[in-house]
N, C-alpha and C positions, 0 to 999 in steps of 0.2 A: 279738386282731385275726383270728383264723381264723373268727370268727363272721360276718365280713361276705363274702358271696360275691360276686365280681366286683371286689373292691378292687384287687386286684394288676392285672387286666385294663384298669380305668379308668385307673390312673397309667401304665401302659405307653402306652396310647393318647393320653394327655395329653402325655408326653414326645415321642412321634413327631409330634404336632401341632405342638408348640413348636419341633422341629429343622426341620420342614416350613416353618414360617411365618418362621423365622430367615433360612433359606438360599435358600427357593425351590426346594429340590431334593427330589424325592421320595426317600424313605428306601429303601434297598435298590437304587437306580439309580446310575449313574455319569454321569448327564446333567447338565451344567452349562449356565447360561445363556451364551450366546457372548458375548465382549467386543467392543465395537465396534472395527471394523478400522482401523488408522492409514491416513490417506490416502497416496497413492503420493507419494514425495518430488518427483519430476519434476512431476507435477500440482500439487502445492503451490507448488512454485517458480514455475511459470507464471502461477499464480492471484496471487502476491506480485507478479511482474512487471506483470500488468494493474492491479492495485488500487494499487500504490504506485511509479508510474513516477518520482516525484520523488526516490525512494531510489536508483535506477539510472541516470538520467540526471542527471550533475553539470554545474553551470554553473562554469566556471573562468576565470581571467584577464579578468575584466570591466574594461572601460573605456569611457568615452564623452566625448563633447564635444557642448556644445550651441551651435547657431548661433542667437543670440538675435532676430537680424533677421528671418530666415524661420522661426523656431520649430521648427527641425528638429534632432533628436538623432541623432547618429553613433555607433553602438554596435560594440564589438569584443568578442567573448568566444568561449569554446571549449566545445563540448559534449563530454562523454565518456559513452560508454555502457558500464557495467560489467556489463550483464546479457548473458546468452547468447542473447538474442532480438533481432530486428529491430524497432525502433520506427519507427512511421509516425505521420502526422498530429500531429506535436509541437507543442504550444501553449506559448509562454513569455508570461508576465505581466510587464510593465514597470510598475513602480509609481514615480511621480515625487513626491518628497517636498520641502518647503521645508527651511530651515535649522532650523526648530524641530522637524522630524520630522512634520509634519502632510502628509497625503496630498493632493497638488494634481491628480494625474491618473493614471489606469491605463488600460493598453491591452493587450488580449489579442491575440498575433500567431501566426499560424500559420508555423511553420519549413518551408520547402520541402524535399521529399526524404525519404528514410529513412535511419536510423542503424542501421548494421550492429552486430552483436555486437562489443562491446569496441573499437568505432571512436572516434576522437577527430577532431572536425571543428572547424575554426577559421572564425569568420565576422568579416568585416572591413566596416566602412561599412555597417552594417544600418541603415536609416533609420526613424525614427518622426517623424512630422509631427504638428504643432499641439501641442507639449509648450509648457506655461507657461514663460514667461521667469524666473519665481522659482524653478524647479527648482534645488536644491542638490544632490541625491542621487538615485540611482535603485536600486531593488531589482528583481533579475530571479529569477523562480521558474518552475518547470516546472509548468504547470497541467494539462495533459492530454497523454497519449501512447496510442497504441494499439499492441499488438504483431501482428506479421502471423503467421498461422498457419504 
Protein backbone atom coordinates (compact mmCIF):
# COMPACT_ATOMS: atom_id res chain seq x y z
CA UNK A 1 0.00 0.00 0.00
CA UNK A 2 3.01 2.25 0.17
CA UNK A 3 2.74 2.68 -3.59
CA UNK A 4 -0.37 4.94 -3.34
CA UNK A 5 0.66 8.45 -2.56
CA UNK A 6 -1.91 10.51 -0.62
CA UNK A 7 -3.95 7.46 0.53
CA UNK A 8 -3.32 8.14 4.19
CA UNK A 9 -4.07 11.86 3.74
CA UNK A 10 -7.39 11.09 2.00
CA UNK A 11 -8.59 8.70 4.74
CA UNK A 12 -7.75 11.24 7.47
CA UNK A 13 -9.65 13.93 5.56
CA UNK A 14 -12.64 11.60 5.18
CA UNK A 15 -12.66 10.83 8.92
CA UNK A 16 -12.50 14.53 9.79
CA UNK A 17 -15.36 15.26 7.39
CA UNK A 18 -17.51 12.50 8.94
CA UNK A 19 -16.84 13.85 12.46
CA UNK A 20 -17.79 17.34 11.34
CA UNK A 21 -20.97 16.13 9.60
CA UNK A 22 -22.10 14.05 12.57
CA UNK A 23 -21.50 16.60 15.30
CA UNK A 24 -21.69 19.94 13.55
CA UNK A 25 -18.53 20.90 15.42
CA UNK A 26 -15.31 21.91 13.76
CA UNK A 27 -12.54 19.50 14.59
CA UNK A 28 -9.97 21.06 16.85
CA UNK A 29 -12.34 23.65 18.34
CA UNK A 30 -14.36 23.62 21.52
CA UNK A 31 -17.39 25.37 20.07
CA UNK A 32 -20.67 23.58 20.51
CA UNK A 33 -24.05 24.70 19.29
CA UNK A 34 -25.98 26.38 22.07
CA UNK A 35 -28.92 24.50 23.50
CA UNK A 36 -32.20 26.40 23.54
CA UNK A 37 -32.69 28.15 26.86
CA UNK A 38 -35.50 27.06 29.13
CA UNK A 39 -38.18 29.70 29.57
CA UNK A 40 -38.27 31.63 32.81
CA UNK A 41 -40.58 29.73 35.22
CA UNK A 42 -42.40 32.93 36.25
CA UNK A 43 -43.11 33.85 32.64
CA UNK A 44 -44.25 30.32 31.89
CA UNK A 45 -46.59 30.37 34.90
CA UNK A 46 -48.11 33.70 33.84
CA UNK A 47 -48.64 32.30 30.35
CA UNK A 48 -50.47 29.33 31.87
CA UNK A 49 -52.65 31.70 33.91
CA UNK A 50 -53.55 33.53 30.68
CA UNK A 51 -54.14 30.49 28.50
CA UNK A 52 -55.96 28.23 30.97
CA UNK A 53 -58.06 30.33 33.39
CA UNK A 54 -60.46 27.40 33.88
CA UNK A 55 -57.64 25.50 35.60
CA UNK A 56 -57.13 28.23 38.19
CA UNK A 57 -60.65 29.58 38.71
CA UNK A 58 -62.78 26.86 40.23
CA UNK A 59 -66.56 26.90 40.54
CA UNK A 60 -67.65 25.32 43.81
CA UNK A 61 -70.83 24.79 45.83
CA UNK A 62 -73.23 25.24 42.93
CA UNK A 63 -76.97 25.35 43.51
CA UNK A 64 -79.85 26.81 41.57
CA UNK A 65 -83.57 27.26 41.58
CA UNK A 66 -85.82 27.88 38.58
CA UNK A 67 -88.92 30.07 38.78
CA UNK A 68 -90.85 28.50 35.91
CA UNK A 69 -93.51 31.23 35.88
CA UNK A 70 -91.09 34.07 35.07
CA UNK A 71 -88.48 31.70 33.52
CA UNK A 72 -85.70 33.04 35.73
CA UNK A 73 -82.99 30.92 37.33
CA UNK A 74 -81.40 31.98 40.61
CA UNK A 75 -77.90 30.62 41.06
CA UNK A 76 -75.59 30.40 44.05
CA UNK A 77 -71.96 29.42 43.60
CA UNK A 78 -68.46 30.10 44.84
CA UNK A 79 -65.45 31.10 42.76
CA UNK A 80 -62.00 30.20 44.06
CA UNK A 81 -58.87 31.65 42.47
CA UNK A 82 -55.92 29.31 43.02
CA UNK A 83 -53.56 31.47 40.96
CA UNK A 84 -51.11 34.09 42.19
CA UNK A 85 -52.62 36.59 39.74
CA UNK A 86 -55.64 38.88 39.71
CA UNK A 87 -58.35 37.76 37.27
CA UNK A 88 -60.71 40.27 35.67
CA UNK A 89 -63.42 40.15 33.02
CA UNK A 90 -64.41 36.66 34.12
CA UNK A 91 -67.07 35.06 31.96
CA UNK A 92 -69.07 32.03 33.09
CA UNK A 93 -71.05 29.87 30.68
CA UNK A 94 -74.39 28.62 32.04
CA UNK A 95 -75.59 25.65 29.99
CA UNK A 96 -79.11 24.38 30.73
CA UNK A 97 -79.96 20.76 29.93
CA UNK A 98 -83.18 18.76 29.93
CA UNK A 99 -83.55 15.46 31.79
CA UNK A 100 -82.12 13.56 28.79
CA UNK A 101 -78.98 15.73 28.78
CA UNK A 102 -79.87 17.72 25.65
CA UNK A 103 -78.71 21.34 25.65
CA UNK A 104 -81.71 23.66 25.78
CA UNK A 105 -80.05 27.01 26.36
CA UNK A 106 -76.60 28.43 26.93
CA UNK A 107 -75.76 31.87 28.24
CA UNK A 108 -72.40 33.60 28.65
CA UNK A 109 -72.39 35.96 31.65
CA UNK A 110 -69.70 38.40 32.72
CA UNK A 111 -68.99 38.32 36.46
CA UNK A 112 -68.52 41.83 37.90
CA UNK A 113 -65.29 42.84 39.59
CA UNK A 114 -61.88 41.25 39.95
CA UNK A 115 -60.87 38.05 41.68
CA UNK A 116 -57.73 38.59 43.75
CA UNK A 117 -55.01 35.94 44.12
CA UNK A 118 -56.22 33.00 46.23
CA UNK A 119 -59.55 34.75 46.82
CA UNK A 120 -62.74 32.83 47.45
CA UNK A 121 -65.91 34.74 46.55
CA UNK A 122 -69.49 33.59 47.06
CA UNK A 123 -72.34 34.66 44.78
CA UNK A 124 -75.97 34.30 45.86
CA UNK A 125 -79.13 34.95 43.91
CA UNK A 126 -77.30 35.42 40.61
CA UNK A 127 -80.15 35.83 38.05
CA UNK A 128 -80.34 34.37 34.58
CA UNK A 129 -83.52 35.28 32.63
CA UNK A 130 -85.33 33.47 29.80
CA UNK A 131 -84.38 29.98 30.97
CA UNK A 132 -86.47 27.21 29.34
CA UNK A 133 -89.04 25.71 31.71
CA UNK A 134 -87.91 22.19 30.76
CA UNK A 135 -84.43 22.80 32.22
CA UNK A 136 -83.58 19.99 34.58
CA UNK A 137 -79.89 20.64 35.21
CA UNK A 138 -77.25 23.28 34.60
CA UNK A 139 -73.50 23.14 33.96
CA UNK A 140 -71.33 26.12 34.89
CA UNK A 141 -67.91 26.58 33.33
CA UNK A 142 -65.30 29.34 33.17
CA UNK A 143 -65.30 30.47 29.54
CA UNK A 144 -62.88 33.40 29.69
CA UNK A 145 -60.85 35.46 32.15
CA UNK A 146 -58.00 37.94 31.82
CA UNK A 147 -55.14 38.44 34.20
CA UNK A 148 -54.24 41.95 35.25
CA UNK A 149 -50.64 42.95 34.66
